[in-house]
VEXMARLUM-931078 format. One line per 3 residues: for each residue x, y, z of N, C-alpha, C. Coordinates in pm, 1 decimal, decimal comma. Layout:
% VEXMARLUM-931078
X Y Z X Y Z X Y Z  ...
//
This chain:
% VEXMARLUM-931078
-1321,4 1682,1 2552,1 -1411,3 1577,9 2558,3 -1404,2 1481,5 2448,0  -1411,9 1347,0 2477,1 -1413,3 1248,9 2369,0 -1527,3 1262,8 2259,2  -1481,9 1233,1 2149,9 -1577,7 1255,6 2021,5 -1515,1 1171,9 1922,2
-1620,4 1111,9 1840,8 -1584,6 1046,4 1728,5 -1637,2 1096,2 1596,4  -1566,8 1123,4 1503,7 -1626,9 1162,9 1378,8 -1515,4 1144,4 1267,9  -1531,8 1162,8 1136,5 -1434,0 1134,5 1038,9 -1443,1 1268,2 926,7
-1323,3 1283,5 890,2 -1327,2 1398,1 786,0 -1229,0 1380,1 679,4  -1240,6 1476,8 586,6 -1148,9 1488,5 472,6 -1120,2 1620,9 436,0  -1004,1 1660,1 402,1 -964,2 1800,1 375,0 -1014,2 1849,6 246,9
-1103,9 1943,3 238,1 -1159,7 2003,3 118,3 -1112,6 2141,7 90,6  -1007,3 2177,5 153,2 -933,2 2304,0 131,8 -801,8 2284,9 81,8  -730,5 2394,6 15,4 -602,8 2365,5 -41,0 -509,3 2321,8 60,4
-495,3 2377,4 167,6 -405,1 2328,1 289,5 -458,6 2383,4 418,7  -451,3 2312,5 528,0 -500,2 2327,0 656,5 -384,6 2318,8 760,3  -359,1 2405,4 840,5 -257,0 2399,3 950,4 -334,9 2296,2 1056,3
-240,6 2205,5 1111,8 -265,0 2113,7 1205,9 -184,8 2166,7 1330,7  -243,6 2193,2 1442,3 -160,4 2261,2 1539,2 -131,5 2169,8 1681,3  -39,7 2200,9 1760,6 2,0 2121,8 1875,7 -98,6 2133,9 1982,8
-180,3 2265,1 1985,7 -272,6 2272,3 2087,4 -406,8 2339,4 2026,4  -500,6 2346,7 2101,9 -638,5 2406,2 2035,6 -633,7 2558,5 2047,1  -552,3 2614,5 1974,7 -544,2 2745,4 1975,7 -467,1 2817,3 1844,9
-512,9 2913,2 1794,1 -467,0 2968,6 1662,7 -325,5 3015,4 1681,0  -276,8 3045,6 1813,5 -143,7 3085,5 1852,9 -43,3 2968,0 1872,9  -99,5 2854,0 1877,5 -25,8 2725,9 1892,1 57,6 2691,5 1767,3
162,4 2628,2 1780,5 263,4 2597,1 1680,1 187,3 2504,1 1583,7  216,7 2523,6 1450,5 173,0 2427,5 1346,9 277,8 2315,3 1349,8  213,5 2188,8 1367,2 292,1 2061,7 1373,9 294,7 1990,7 1235,5
192,4 1999,8 1160,5 182,5 1954,0 1029,6 65,4 2015,2 950,8  42,9 1963,0 827,6 -62,2 2033,5 754,6 -131,3 1918,7 689,8  -263,4 1943,0 663,8 -354,4 1863,3 569,2 -349,8 1935,5 433,4
-328,9 1846,6 323,8 -345,4 1897,2 190,7 -478,6 1840,2 138,6  -521,5 1904,1 30,9 -651,4 1863,0 -20,2 -665,8 1711,8 -45,6  -781,7 1647,6 16,2 -798,1 1507,9 -13,6 -755,2 1414,7 91,4
-675,6 1464,6 188,3 -624,3 1383,2 298,5 -735,0 1363,9 404,5  -736,9 1232,6 450,2 -868,2 1208,0 546,9 -821,1 1179,8 680,6  -894,3 1179,0 776,8 -854,2 1170,8 905,7 -964,4 1134,8 1007,3
-936,0 1083,4 1124,4 -1025,5 1063,8 1228,3 -1041,6 1166,6 1322,0  -1152,6 1206,9 1374,3 -1165,1 1295,1 1479,2 -1185,5 1215,3 1607,7  -1089,0 1246,1 1708,1 -1103,7 1160,2 1834,8 -1148,8 1257,9 1961,7
-1138,7 1391,9 1943,2 -1169,2 1469,0 2058,1 -1222,7 1611,4 2014,4  -1299,3 1667,5 2093,6 -1332,6 1826,9 2063,0 -1332,8 1893,1 2190,0  -1300,0 2022,9 2178,7 -1313,8 2121,1 2294,7 -1439,4 2124,8 2340,8
-1473,7 2174,6 2459,7 -1605,8 2196,1 2526,4 -1686,6 2295,5 2440,0  -1615,1 2405,4 2393,5 -1697,7 2497,1 2296,0 -1695,8 2457,3 2152,1  -1654,0 2341,5 2120,3 -1663,2 2292,9 1992,0 -1574,2 2366,3 1876,1
-1486,6 2453,3 1934,9 -1422,5 2537,4 1822,1 -1313,1 2447,6 1766,3  -1262,9 2353,5 1838,5 -1137,8 2268,3 1797,5 -1163,0 2125,7 1809,4  -1103,4 2051,7 1715,1 -1106,7 1887,9 1706,5 -976,1 1843,8 1700,1
-951,0 1735,2 1774,5 -838,7 1670,8 1764,3 -838,1 1563,6 1652,4  -744,3 1546,8 1572,1 -763,0 1451,9 1470,9 -633,6 1351,7 1462,1  -653,6 1245,8 1391,9 -561,8 1161,4 1373,4 -558,7 1138,2 1204,9
-449,8 1171,2 1149,9 -442,0 1153,3 998,8 -416,4 1024,9 957,2  -497,7 971,3 864,9 -497,4 839,2 834,0 -366,1 788,2 753,7  -317,1 875,3 696,7 -178,9 837,9 622,9 -68,2 790,3 716,5
-44,8 877,0 820,0 83,2 859,9 896,2 42,2 860,7 1044,1  -92,9 852,6 1077,1 -134,9 850,8 1223,4 -73,1 967,0 1307,1  -39,1 1074,7 1244,2 -8,6 1187,4 1313,1 -133,2 1267,1 1383,6
-106,0 1318,0 1502,3 -219,3 1374,7 1580,9 -202,0 1521,6 1605,9  -305,8 1591,9 1590,3 -294,5 1745,2 1640,0 -442,2 1812,9 1625,2  -448,4 1928,0 1641,7 -551,9 2002,6 1657,8 -592,2 2094,4 1539,5
-733,4 2076,8 1493,3 -781,3 2140,4 1366,6 -895,8 2251,5 1417,8  -889,6 2359,1 1339,8 -994,6 2449,6 1369,8 -1125,3 2386,8 1309,5  -1231,5 2386,9 1394,6 -1352,2 2295,0 1346,8 -1422,8 2369,0 1237,5
-1398,1 2489,1 1210,3 -1449,0 2556,5 1099,8 -1394,5 2495,0 960,3  -1280,3 2436,8 971,8 -1216,3 2388,9 845,5 -1236,3 2243,6 839,4  -1313,4 2186,1 918,7 -1350,9 2039,4 919,2 -1459,3 2007,7 812,8
-1455,0 1903,8 743,1 -1545,9 1856,2 640,7 -1574,4 1706,7 695,5  -1681,0 1695,7 750,0 -1732,9 1565,9 806,6 -1779,3 1463,0 701,0  -1730,2 1338,9 705,8 -1768,8 1237,0 619,9 -1822,8 1124,4 706,5
-1894,9 1041,9 648,0 -1945,6 922,8 717,1 -1825,6 813,4 735,0  -1858,7 726,5 845,2 -1768,1 619,2 863,4 -1741,3 522,0 731,0  -1849,9 500,6 666,3 -1850,7 432,4 543,7 -1758,1 493,5 430,9
-1771,9 620,4 427,3 -1679,4 683,9 318,8 -1533,9 699,8 384,0  -1533,0 712,0 500,4 -1381,1 709,2 548,9 -1318,7 568,7 535,6  -1382,2 470,6 537,7 -1344,7 316,6 513,5 -1320,7 318,8 358,2
-1404,0 380,5 289,5 -1378,6 374,3 151,7 -1236,8 436,0 106,4  -1229,1 557,4 170,1 -1108,9 623,5 142,1 -981,9 539,7 182,8  -1004,1 477,9 282,5 -877,5 384,0 333,6 -853,5 273,2 236,7
-948,8 212,7 183,1 -933,0 94,5 96,2 -905,7 125,5 -65,8  -932,6 240,9 -99,3 -927,9 285,7 -236,9 -802,2 351,6 -273,0  -731,4 322,3 -379,7 -603,2 369,8 -411,1 -633,2 495,6 -503,0
-625,5 607,8 -447,7 -656,5 739,7 -523,5 -528,7 788,1 -591,3  -538,2 904,8 -643,6 -426,3 939,8 -717,7 -371,0 1081,7 -643,0  -231,2 1096,6 -663,1 -166,1 1216,7 -597,0 -118,8 1302,1 -706,5
-142,6 1442,1 -686,6 -107,2 1522,8 -780,4 47,0 1554,8 -787,6  97,6 1576,2 -904,4 254,4 1591,6 -920,8 277,0 1730,7 -991,7  169,7 1809,5 -1026,4 202,6 1943,9 -1067,2 225,5 2027,2 -931,2
319,3 2132,2 -947,5 345,1 2222,9 -841,4 211,1 2282,5 -793,3  129,8 2326,5 -878,4 -3,4 2368,3 -838,5 -92,4 2325,4 -958,0  -211,5 2310,7 -918,4 -324,4 2289,2 -1028,6 -454,9 2334,1 -951,9
-561,3 2300,3 -1024,0 -702,7 2326,3 -967,8 -795,3 2216,6 -981,0  -872,4 2216,2 -885,7 -987,7 2120,9 -902,0 -1127,3 2181,9 -898,1  -1218,1 2142,6 -975,7 -1362,4 2187,5 -973,0 -1435,5 2095,2 -873,4
-1479,9 2173,1 -753,1 -1537,9 2094,8 -653,1 -1682,5 2155,3 -637,0  -1792,8 2072,7 -653,4 -1921,2 2143,4 -641,4 -1930,6 2277,4 -736,1  -1875,3 2266,1 -839,7 -1882,0 2363,3 -945,3 -1805,4 2504,0 -905,5
-1721,2 2480,4 -805,0 -1637,0 2596,7 -749,9 -1475,6 2554,5 -770,3  -1406,4 2641,7 -829,4 -1262,9 2599,8 -847,8 -1192,3 2625,2 -713,0  -1095,2 2517,1 -682,0 -1018,6 2536,3 -568,4 -873,6 2512,4 -611,8
-784,8 2598,1 -575,5 -635,3 2571,2 -608,5 -595,1 2461,0 -512,2  -510,8 2366,4 -576,2 -448,9 2261,2 -487,8 -297,5 2255,8 -519,6  -227,7 2193,3 -430,3 -80,4 2185,9 -433,8 -21,9 2058,8 -454,9
85,5 2037,1 -505,6 161,3 1902,6 -530,7 150,2 1828,6 -403,9  107,0 1689,6 -423,2 92,1 1600,5 -305,3 -43,3 1587,4 -252,3  -128,6 1667,4 -320,5 -286,3 1649,2 -279,8 -340,2 1534,4 -334,5
-448,6 1469,2 -261,9 -503,4 1345,3 -313,1 -629,2 1383,0 -379,1  -634,5 1322,7 -492,8 -756,0 1341,4 -591,8 -838,3 1226,7 -569,1  -966,7 1234,3 -523,0 -1053,5 1112,0 -518,7 -1124,1 1031,5 -644,0
-998,6 994,0 -723,5 -1030,3 930,1 -855,9 -949,0 796,0 -833,5  -1007,6 696,6 -840,2 -935,6 559,0 -823,7 -860,1 526,2 -959,5  -782,2 412,5 -944,0 -723,8 360,2 -1061,9 -805,6 334,3 -1171,2
-941,6 307,0 -1151,3 -1023,6 267,9 -1260,0 -1110,8 394,8 -1295,1  -1058,6 509,4 -1249,7 -1108,7 643,0 -1282,0 -1267,1 664,1 -1259,4  -1292,6 586,3 -1145,2 -1433,9 605,9 -1087,8 -1416,7 693,3 -968,1
-1520,7 781,1 -945,7 -1533,0 843,8 -818,6 -1682,9 859,2 -777,3  -1700,9 896,0 -658,3 -1838,4 897,6 -606,1 -1905,3 1024,0 -674,8  -2005,1 1010,1 -727,7 -2070,9 1121,6 -830,5 -2114,7 1228,7 -737,8
-2155,8 1193,8 -612,2 -2210,2 1316,9 -528,9 -2105,3 1407,3 -484,0  -1978,9 1367,7 -508,1 -1873,2 1463,6 -464,8 -1860,7 1576,0 -581,8  -1891,7 1533,1 -722,8 -1892,4 1638,7 -814,1 -1753,1 1697,2 -841,2
-1658,6 1613,7 -874,1 -1528,0 1660,8 -900,2 -1492,9 1675,1 -1038,1  -1381,3 1758,7 -1086,0 -1342,3 1769,2 -1210,7 -1189,2 1805,3 -1196,5  -1105,9 1735,5 -1247,1 -955,9 1760,7 -1233,5 -890,8 1722,7 -1377,8
-798,8 1830,1 -1422,8 -736,8 1805,9 -1536,6 -580,8 1812,9 -1536,1  -529,6 1814,0 -1407,3 -382,9 1826,9 -1394,9 -319,1 1687,7 -1408,3  -185,6 1691,6 -1371,9 -109,2 1565,1 -1381,3 -108,7 1495,0 -1245,9
-123,0 1370,6 -1247,1 -127,3 1282,6 -1116,7 -91,7 1146,0 -1153,9  -59,5 1064,7 -1036,4 -23,4 931,4 -1041,7 -94,0 847,8 -936,1  -113,3 725,4 -963,1 -155,4 638,9 -849,6 -64,4 664,5 -722,7
-132,7 661,2 -616,4 -64,5 692,9 -489,2 29,0 566,9 -450,7  -2,0 438,3 -486,8 71,6 327,1 -444,4 167,4 293,2 -560,4  166,5 362,0 -660,4 256,4 318,6 -781,8 384,3 352,5 -742,6
489,9 266,5 -734,6 628,0 296,7 -695,3 722,3 333,0 -815,7  780,0 440,3 -806,9 857,6 492,1 -916,8 1006,8 480,4 -896,0  1072,2 482,9 -1004,1 1219,4 458,0 -1017,7 1297,3 595,9 -930,0
1411,5 574,5 -897,3 1492,7 688,4 -839,8 1492,8 816,6 -918,3  1512,8 811,4 -1045,5 1500,1 923,5 -1137,7 1381,5 1005,1 -1118,0  1265,7 944,7 -1098,1 1135,1 1021,3 -1073,2 1148,5 1095,1 -934,0
1209,6 1018,8 -840,5 1219,3 1084,0 -706,3 1302,7 1213,7 -709,6  1412,0 1206,8 -795,9 1498,6 1319,6 -795,9 1420,7 1430,2 -869,3  1340,0 1409,7 -967,2 1268,3 1513,1 -1034,5 1166,5 1570,1 -942,9
1096,2 1482,2 -858,5 989,4 1554,0 -763,1 1068,4 1627,7 -659,1  1170,3 1584,3 -609,8 1256,4 1663,5 -515,1 1292,3 1786,3 -559,9  1333,9 1808,5 -679,6 1384,7 1925,9 -737,3 1260,4 2027,6 -767,7
1155,5 1990,6 -759,8 1037,6 2073,2 -763,5 1013,5 2154,7 -651,5  1059,8 2113,7 -547,7 1065,1 2188,9 -417,3 1172,1 2276,5 -394,9  1271,6 2285,8 -481,3 1380,6 2372,3 -468,9 1337,2 2506,9 -441,1
1387,8 2576,6 -321,0 1374,7 2711,1 -297,2 1240,4 2739,9 -231,9  1164,0 2612,4 -197,8 1046,8 2635,6 -122,7 1102,9 2674,0 29,3  1023,1 2785,1 78,9 1069,4 2829,8 207,1 1044,2 2738,5 327,7
1139,0 2737,9 415,1 1133,4 2644,7 539,1 1012,9 2708,8 625,9  921,4 2601,1 665,5 810,7 2630,2 750,7 785,0 2521,8 844,5  797,0 2550,6 985,3 776,6 2436,5 1074,9 645,4 2377,4 1048,8
629,3 2253,6 1035,0 510,5 2184,6 1015,0 468,2 2171,0 879,3  522,4 2242,0 784,2 475,7 2268,2 650,6 492,9 2128,8 560,2  411,5 2110,5 456,5 418,2 2004,4 369,3 398,4 2050,1 215,2
396,0 2167,9 193,9 359,9 2221,2 64,4 482,1 2299,2 -8,5  477,1 2308,1 -140,9 584,4 2378,9 -205,8 600,1 2521,1 -176,9  491,9 2582,0 -92,8 513,4 2708,2 -48,7 547,2 2723,3 98,3
590,9 2612,4 159,9 631,3 2628,8 300,7 635,6 2468,9 345,5  761,0 2431,5 387,2 787,8 2295,3 422,9 907,9 2274,3 514,4  889,2 2180,4 599,5 1011,5 2155,5 677,3 1083,7 2017,9 633,3
1199,5 1993,3 699,3 1288,2 1891,3 651,0 1218,1 1754,4 643,9  1146,5 1714,1 754,1 1080,5 1588,3 749,6 959,9 1575,9 662,2  883,6 1692,8 646,5 778,5 1717,8 555,6 832,8 1705,1 414,3
945,8 1750,1 385,8 1005,6 1738,3 252,3 1024,9 1599,4 202,5  1091,9 1535,8 303,4 1139,1 1383,2 272,6 1004,5 1311,3 263,3  912,6 1323,7 345,0 781,2 1253,3 342,2 730,5 1273,5 223,8
693,5 1396,6 169,7 622,8 1427,3 55,1 677,7 1364,6 -76,7  825,1 1378,4 -76,8 894,7 1330,1 -198,2 867,5 1197,2 -219,4  886,9 1114,9 -96,3 878,4 955,3 -107,8 728,9 921,4 -136,0
642,3 1013,2 -77,9 502,2 987,1 -107,3 466,8 993,3 -239,6  515,2 1097,0 -326,1 499,8 1109,0 -452,9 557,9 992,3 -522,4  645,4 924,2 -473,3 712,4 803,9 -548,3 646,4 666,6 -493,8
554,8 674,0 -413,4 480,0 547,0 -369,9 534,2 495,5 -249,6  600,7 558,2 -161,8 665,0 495,7 -42,7 624,4 585,5 64,3  570,8 516,3 184,4 523,9 581,3 295,7 627,8 615,6 395,6
642,1 736,9 446,2 730,6 772,1 563,6 641,3 835,0 664,6  686,0 818,7 783,2 627,8 882,9 888,3 637,7 1029,9 894,1  591,5 1115,0 991,2 588,6 1259,9 984,7 722,3 1321,5 1032,7
786,0 1273,5 1125,8 890,1 1333,8 1206,3 1028,9 1283,1 1159,4  1134,0 1351,1 1166,1 1266,0 1299,6 1124,7 1292,6 1186,3 1215,7  1266,5 1198,7 1353,2 1324,3 1074,4 1441,0 1237,4 963,7 1421,5
1116,2 972,4 1360,4 1037,1 842,8 1323,2 1084,7 790,6 1197,4  1122,6 873,2 1096,1 1171,8 817,8 977,5 1310,6 767,7 991,2  1370,7 809,7 1096,6 1515,0 746,5 1135,2 1520,4 594,9 1151,5
1401,9 525,6 1165,1 1385,6 397,0 1203,6 1340,1 317,1 1087,8  1292,9 383,8 977,9 1224,8 319,4 856,5 1336,5 263,3 767,9  1287,4 180,0 678,5 1371,6 127,6 575,6 1467,5 42,7 625,9
1590,3 32,9 550,9 1704,5 -60,1 595,7 1817,4 36,4 628,7  1889,6 -24,7 717,6 2024,5 27,2 775,6 2128,2 37,6 664,5  2191,6 136,4 646,4 2309,2 143,0 563,5 2427,9 155,8 664,1
2495,9 45,5 669,1 2595,1 32,6 785,0 2699,6 128,3 783,9  2755,4 168,7 664,7 2869,7 256,9 671,7 2853,0 373,1 567,7  2898,4 491,2 588,5 2891,8 603,3 503,1 2924,1 568,1 348,4
3031,9 471,7 343,2 3079,5 438,0 202,0 2985,5 352,9 128,6  2876,9 307,1 190,6 2794,2 224,6 123,8 2663,4 306,6 63,1  2664,4 429,6 90,3 2563,4 532,5 55,7 2534,4 524,4 -99,7
2404,4 539,3 -113,4 2361,1 545,7 -257,4 2265,1 651,5 -286,5  2259,2 721,5 -408,0 2167,5 822,8 -431,2 2017,3 763,9 -394,6  1943,4 870,1 -322,1 1809,5 843,2 -289,7 1802,4 795,2 -146,0
1912,5 768,8 -89,7 1925,2 745,8 69,9 1873,7 843,4 149,7  1828,1 816,7 263,4 1788,2 930,6 362,3 1906,8 933,8 453,7  1959,7 1054,1 469,9 2056,1 1093,1 568,5 1980,8 1162,2 696,9
2029,5 1119,5 798,7 1995,7 1175,2 939,4 2104,5 1243,7 1002,7  2060,0 1346,3 1079,4 2150,2 1433,8 1163,8 2117,4 1450,0 1298,4  2201,4 1477,7 1383,9 2178,2 1474,8 1535,6 2231,1 1603,2 1594,4
2179,9 1634,0 1713,3 2222,7 1738,9 1807,5 2334,0 1681,9 1893,1  2393,4 1760,4 1982,3 2499,6 1736,5 2070,4 2452,0 1611,1 2174,9  2325,4 1597,4 2196,3 2285,2 1483,8 2275,0 2246,0 1369,6 2207,7
2267,4 1371,5 2070,9 2252,7 1237,0 1992,9 2090,7 1225,6 1944,3  2006,1 1336,6 1965,0 1876,6 1334,5 1904,6 1863,9 1365,6 1776,8  1783,0 1296,1 1697,6 1761,5 1326,3 1546,7 1687,0 1457,5 1537,3
1752,0 1550,7 1462,0 1692,2 1689,3 1439,7 1676,9 1712,7 1285,2  1716,2 1647,0 1211,7 1729,3 1684,8 1073,1 1738,9 1558,7 969,5  1686,1 1572,4 847,1 1696,5 1472,6 749,8 1708,6 1539,9 613,5
1756,2 1448,0 507,3 1759,5 1513,2 369,9 1781,3 1391,8 281,5  1767,1 1410,0 164,5 1782,8 1298,6 48,3 1915,7 1319,5 -8,7  2007,6 1201,4 -7,2 2131,5 1207,9 -79,7 2114,0 1204,6 -218,5
2189,6 1294,8 -294,8 2185,6 1315,0 -435,6 2293,6 1230,1 -501,8  2387,9 1191,2 -442,7 2508,4 1128,6 -505,1 2627,3 1225,9 -492,9  2742,7 1167,6 -502,4 2878,7 1261,6 -488,5 2879,7 1292,1 -349,0
2886,3 1425,0 -339,9 2884,5 1486,0 -193,4 2776,5 1591,0 -181,1  2656,3 1578,4 -245,9 2543,3 1664,3 -231,4 2412,1 1597,9 -173,8  2356,5 1680,9 -100,3 2222,7 1643,7 -28,0 2120,8 1745,2 -61,3
1998,0 1715,7 -83,6 1888,7 1825,4 -91,7 1801,3 1813,9 36,6  1775,1 1918,2 95,6 1710,7 1924,0 210,4 1650,9 2057,6 253,4  1562,3 2057,5 352,4 1500,4 2192,6 375,5 1572,1 2262,8 500,6
1634,1 2362,3 478,4 1698,3 2429,5 586,1 1705,7 2578,7 545,1  1600,2 2661,4 582,1 1578,4 2797,1 550,0 1499,8 2792,8 423,2  1538,5 2716,2 336,2 1461,2 2683,4 207,1 1520,8 2543,0 173,7
1446,6 2490,5 69,8 1489,3 2360,5 18,0 1604,7 2404,1 -76,0  1711,6 2328,6 -36,4 1834,7 2371,5 -112,1 1932,9 2243,5 -118,3  2033,4 2260,8 -194,2 2133,4 2170,8 -215,0 2276,5 2197,3 -159,0
2326,1 2123,2 -59,5 2425,3 2144,8 16,7 2545,5 2033,0 5,7  2660,8 2050,4 48,5 2756,8 1939,8 54,7 2740,6 1857,8 171,9  2761,6 1722,4 157,4 2757,4 1623,4 277,7 2873,6 1546,4 271,6
2921,9 1519,2 409,9 3030,2 1416,2 421,9 3022,9 1342,0 543,0  3110,3 1272,7 588,2 3109,5 1183,2 702,2 3090,4 1272,0 836,0  3119,1 1392,9 826,9 3113,2 1479,8 940,1 2957,8 1539,7 956,4
2893,9 1570,2 833,3 2764,1 1620,3 818,5 2757,3 1698,9 709,4  2649,4 1796,7 722,2 2604,5 1889,0 610,2 2694,6 2011,9 627,5  2755,9 2041,1 513,5 2827,8 2162,7 509,2 2762,5 2271,4 402,0
2739,0 2383,7 465,2 2668,2 2492,6 387,6 2768,9 2534,2 265,8  2712,3 2522,7 157,1 2790,4 2552,5 39,0 2835,6 2707,2 30,9  2763,1 2814,0 96,4 2799,4 2948,8 85,6 2889,2 2973,7 206,7
2876,8 2922,8 318,6 2978,6 2957,4 429,3 3084,0 2860,4 458,9  3073,0 2728,0 400,7 3145,0 2631,9 416,8 3166,5 2583,3 556,0  3072,0 2619,5 638,8 3063,9 2571,0 771,6 2968,2 2442,6 794,8
3015,5 2352,9 891,1 2923,6 2242,5 930,7 2796,5 2293,1 999,2  2681,3 2267,2 938,8 2555,6 2296,6 998,5 2470,4 2196,7 1055,6  2495,0 2071,6 1036,6 2423,5 1959,3 1084,1 2524,9 1841,9 1094,8
2521,9 1779,6 1224,8 2621,7 1672,4 1245,9 2562,1 1541,8 1197,1  2640,1 1458,4 1134,3 2586,1 1339,1 1061,5 2564,3 1237,4 1179,9  2435,1 1155,8 1180,2 2390,4 1046,0 1235,9 2416,6 899,1 1182,1
2323,0 893,6 1072,4 2326,4 759,8 1011,4 2247,5 772,1 881,5  2238,3 657,7 808,3 2182,7 650,5 683,3 2070,4 549,0 677,5  1947,8 565,9 620,1 1847,8 465,1 598,7 1830,5 454,8 442,4
1781,9 332,8 392,3 1752,3 310,5 261,5 1595,7 275,6 250,0  1539,7 350,9 175,5 1396,9 335,8 159,9 1374,7 264,6 20,1  1432,4 303,1 -83,9 1432,1 245,2 -219,3 1471,4 112,3 -219,0
1414,0 25,1 -295,6 1467,0 -118,4 -316,8 1604,7 -113,8 -369,1  1677,4 -220,5 -336,4 1813,7 -238,0 -391,3 1830,0 -247,1 -549,2
//
């Protein structure tokens, strides 16, 4: 049934599912501080369908994990530049209760260090302004923090992440917005016409036998790529695709390259 409400994630990490059931596949996650619009709810009110403000991704949320906010506060979140955490893990004091939060969480503190007093936040970790664009070296450092994070379908955290979630979060930390799925990211940024024009920081995309985009990773320079496959790892990459460093077998077939970072 149609329903309109607004919310913000006030837990460390919340699964967003393909359908309104605990057994349904996780398709993405909400990290602390991410806000969303509620567009629908089940008749028993146990599940709500949400649209995440950052990337417009839609899925189902357990209503018990929903933290409702007013339309006015939702609009405030949309127009205010908050900070994004860069520590692998940290904690925030929310209503005098500590909550562990993960890298990539949104902290409701603006660039002027003001926040809504009724929220009662206290945070002492490392963070940067979300919209502040950083240099390629910063991007490489953020990507390296995810090394050995286990692959998890729909994951966006250092403790479980998928390929497109990894690229989205690394670029988000650097001030660049990517959509959620690899096939969506494959149309963002600028086209790199040939393999030989590649540069470190470029997004590489890979396809299945039917030509569908199924994987992505961040080119590190030389013949190396960092990507989430089993775990976040560094493998070899060439014009044919990704070669597993351990088995020397081709595991993903090359499709094309997109450039997100400025020239």
